[in-house]
Structure formats: C-alpha cells, structure tokens
C-alpha positions in Angstrom: -3.4 17.7 3.9 -1.1 15.0 2.7 -2.3 12.9 5.7 -5.9 13.1 4.6 -5.0 12.1 1.0 -3.2 9.0 2.4 -6.0 8.2 4.8 -8.6 8.5 2.0 -6.6 6.2 -0.2 -6.2 3.6 2.4 -9.9 3.7 3.4 -10.9 3.5 -0.2 -8.8 0.4 -0.7 -10.4 -1.1 2.4 -13.8 -0.4 0.9 -13.0 -2.3 -2.3 -11.5 -5.1 -0.3 -14.5 -5.4 2.0 -16.3 -8.0 -0.1 -13.3 -10.2 0.4 -12.9 -9.5 4.1 -16.6 -9.3 5.0 -16.7 -12.6 6.9 -13.9 -11.6 9.3 -16.1 -8.7 10.6 -19.4 -10.7 10.5 -21.4 -10.7 13.8 -23.3 -13.9 12.6 -20.3 -16.0 11.7 -18.7 -15.8 15.1 -22.0 -16.8 16.8 -22.4 -19.7 14.4 -18.8 -20.8 15.0 -19.2 -20.5 18.8 -22.2 -22.8 18.6 -20.0 -25.4 16.9 -17.0 -25.0 19.2 -14.9 -23.2 16.6 -12.7 -20.2 17.0 -13.1 -18.4 13.7 -11.4 -15.5 12.0 -13.8 -12.9 13.3 -12.8 -13.9 16.9 -9.2 -13.0 16.2 -10.2 -9.8 14.3 -12.3 -8.4 17.2 -9.5 -9.2 19.6 -7.0 -7.4 17.4 -9.3 -4.4 17.2 -9.7 -4.3 20.9 -5.9 -4.5 21.4 -5.3 -2.0 18.7 -7.6 0.5 20.3 -5.3 0.6 23.4 -2.8 2.3 21.2 -4.8 3.9 18.3 -8.3 4.4 19.7 -10.9 4.3 17.0 -8.5 5.2 14.2 -9.5 2.0 12.4 -12.9 3.5 11.7 -11.5 6.3 9.6 -8.4 4.7 8.2 -9.1 1.1 7.5 -12.8 0.3 7.9 -14.7 -0.6 4.7 -18.0 0.5 6.2 -16.5 3.7 7.3 -15.2 4.4 3.9 -18.6 3.6 2.4 -20.2 6.2 4.6 -17.6 8.8 3.7 -18.2 8.1 0.0 -21.9 8.6 0.5 -21.6 11.7 2.7 -22.4 14.2 -0.2 -25.9 12.6 -0.4 -26.8 13.8 3.1 -26.0 17.2 4.7 -26.8 16.5 8.4 -25.2 14.1 10.8 -26.9 11.6 12.9 -27.3 13.1 16.4 -29.1 10.6 18.6 -29.1 6.8 18.8 -25.6 6.1 20.2 -27.0 3.7 22.8 -28.4 1.5 20.1 -25.1 -0.1 19.2 -24.7 -1.1 22.9 -28.2 -2.6 22.8 -27.0 -4.7 19.9 -23.5 -5.5 21.2 -24.3 -6.6 24.8 -26.8 -9.3 23.8 -24.6 -10.4 20.9 -21.5 -10.8 23.2 -23.7 -12.6 25.8 -25.0 -15.0 23.1 -21.4 -15.8 22.0 -20.3 -16.5 25.6 -23.4 -18.6 26.4 -23.0 -20.7 23.2 -19.3 -21.3 23.9 -20.1 -22.5 27.4 -23.1 -24.6 26.3 -21.2 -26.4 23.7 -18.3 -27.1 26.0 -16.1 -24.3 24.9 -14.1 -24.1 21.7 -12.6 -27.3 20.4 -11.2 -26.2 17.0 -9.4 -23.2 15.5 -10.4 -22.3 12.0 -9.5 -18.7 11.0 -11.0 -19.2 7.5 -14.3 -20.7 8.7 -17.2 -20.0 6.2 -14.8 -18.5 3.6 -13.7 -19.7 0.2 -10.0 -20.3 0.7 -9.9 -17.2 2.9 -12.1 -15.0 0.7 -15.5 -14.0 2.1 -17.9 -14.1 -0.9 -17.7 -17.9 -1.2 -21.4 -18.5 -1.4 -24.6 -16.8 -2.5 -25.7 -16.6 1.1 -22.6 -14.6 2.1 -23.1 -12.3 -0.9 -26.7 -11.7 0.1 -25.6 -10.9 3.7 -23.0 -8.5 2.3 -25.6 -6.7 0.2 -28.0 -6.5 3.1 -25.4 -4.8 5.3 -24.6 -2.3 2.5 -28.3 -1.7 2.0 -28.9 -1.0 5.8 -25.9 1.4 5.7 -27.3 3.3 2.7 -30.8 3.5 4.3 -29.4 4.7 7.6 -27.2 7.3 5.9 -30.0 8.7 3.9 -32.8 8.5 6.5 -31.0 9.3 9.7 -27.8 11.2 8.8 -24.2 11.0 8.0 -22.2 8.4 9.9 -25.4 7.0 11.4 -24.1 3.4 10.9 -21.0 4.2 12.9 -22.9 5.9 15.7 -25.9 3.8 16.0 -25.5 0.3 14.5 -21.9 -0.7 14.3 -21.2 -3.8 16.4 -17.4 -3.3 16.0 -17.2 0.1 17.6 -17.9 -1.0 21.2 -14.7 -3.1 21.1 -12.7 0.0 20.4 -14.6 2.2 22.7 -14.0 -0.1 25.6 -10.4 -0.5 24.6 -10.0 3.3 24.6 -11.6 3.6 28.0 -9.2 1.0 29.4 -6.3 2.9 27.9 -7.5 6.1 29.5 -7.6 4.3 32.9 -4.1 2.9 32.4 -2.8 6.2 31.0 -0.6 4.5 28.5 0.8 6.3 25.4 -1.7 6.3 22.5 -2.8 8.2 19.5 -4.9 11.1 20.5 -6.0 14.7 19.8 -4.0 17.2 21.8 -4.9 20.9 22.3 -1.9 23.1 21.7 -1.0 26.5 23.3 -2.1 28.3 20.1 -5.3 30.3 20.8 -8.5 29.3 19.0 -10.0 32.0 16.8 -13.5 30.3 16.7 -13.4 29.8 12.9 -15.3 26.5 13.4 -13.4 24.8 10.6 -12.6 21.9 12.9 -16.3 21.3 13.7 -17.5 21.8 10.1 -15.0 19.2 8.8 -15.3 16.6 11.5 -16.2 13.3 9.9 -18.3 12.3 12.9 -20.1 15.7 13.3 -18.5 16.4 16.7 -18.3 19.9 18.2 -14.5 20.0 18.1 -14.4 23.7 18.7 -16.1 23.2 22.1 -13.7 20.3 22.8 -10.9 22.8 22.4 -12.4 25.6 24.4 -13.2 23.2 27.3 -9.9 21.4 26.9 -11.8 18.1 26.8 -10.3 16.4 23.7 -11.4 12.9 24.5 -14.7 11.7 22.9 -15.8 8.1 22.5 -17.1 8.9 19.0 -13.9 10.5 17.8 -12.3 8.3 15.1 -9.0 10.1 15.1 -9.0 10.9 11.4 -7.0 14.0 12.0 -9.1 16.2 9.7 -9.7 18.8 12.4 -6.0 19.1 13.0 -5.2 19.4 9.3 -7.8 22.1 8.6 -6.9 24.3 11.6 -4.8 27.2 10.3 -3.8 28.2 13.8 -2.6 24.6 14.6 -4.8 24.6 17.8 -5.0 20.8 17.5 -2.4 18.1 16.9 -2.9 14.4 16.2 -0.1 12.8 18.0 1.1 9.7 19.8 1.8 10.5 23.5 
C-alpha cells in the first residue's frame, strides 16, 4: 500500500496548490485568450494532458488533479457513486472546443504567447473575480458530490477528462506502451475487494472475469491492484 500513501500525498499537495494553479485549468480563460489572439497557459496545459495520456492514461486524475483530490477528501460524505451522466462532459467539451476554434479563426489566429495570462506573476488568485470563480467551481463540485454521488464531477462535468480519454483511445489504436491495468494468471476468488475500493466505482471484478481491463473512466490509481490479495491485477507500464 506504499503506492497509495504516495499517491494520496501527491494528490493532497495538488489540492492545496490548486488555488495557485486554477487559471491553468480554466475553461473560461482559454476562451477569453483565444478571442484576443493569445495562447495562454491553459492551452499548453491541455496539450500536455493530452500528450501525457498517450503514456499514462487518466492517471493525472488520481495522482495530480486538485479537483480529483477534493472529491476523494469528500468521499466519506457520500456512500454511493454517480452512475449516469457520463455523456454530459462531452456535451460541455464539444461546444467549448468548437468555440475556442471559431474564436481563434475569427480573430485571425493567435498573435501572442502569454503563458501567465490572467494570473498574478504566475499565480492564479490574482483578483477577486478569479477567487470567486474558484469558489464557484468548488461549490459545484461539493453539490455534485452530495447530490449525485462520489466522483460525479469527474464522470459528468469535468472538461479536462475528454482530453485524456481521447489521448487514451489514440494510444489504444497505436498500441504504444503505456501505463495500464493488466490481468495476471492468478485466479480471481471473487472477493470483490477491487470493486469495493475502486475510486471511480467501476466493476473491476467483472473487468477481470471478462478480461476487459480497459475502461475510459479508469483513472489508474492502482488501488484495485494494491488491495488484491491474490495479485490478480497489476498496474504496470507495457
């Protein structure tokens, strides 16, 4: 379980740093920057997340995402996981990306590179408006967690997840080495520990029994592999 201790420490740090990094993940800032012909920090961040997903899938969500860490911290407040609503994030993402492209074209493309656009010397909470936006995001996360279920923000709302889901699908097509869950030759005894401890509420036991270890909602935290006494699952790079 040393891996989980390390993961939780890193994700907790990312949660406390999120007020300082918030702008770099902002869906609004990149739209605003595109309308002014500016390539901002969030543009580079989303590109990095997409490229990173080619090698690490959605591991960012469980290891380094401040919003993911917030949901894990709040998980004791809600027993059940969010089940439906996965398509919602795509209904958010597609128009958002379309708007960015249209604005960039309409305003004659990007004319300036400014990675710290709308920050205070690189730190996010440089104005009262940014602070209000940050608090609104955290409020939506809390409401979704309590009203819909655990990890509902990840599953239904997150505008960052589609970048990594698409990157993962591309990696699967290219069949390049990447971090993944792998079923071992050890027989499953149906103890259901993997399913009960999955951070995303996935039926990991069924994934093992059907030998279908790939799931777009898997965030590769490795918890299922770490709780399996029979070592039926491994989190490995291959």
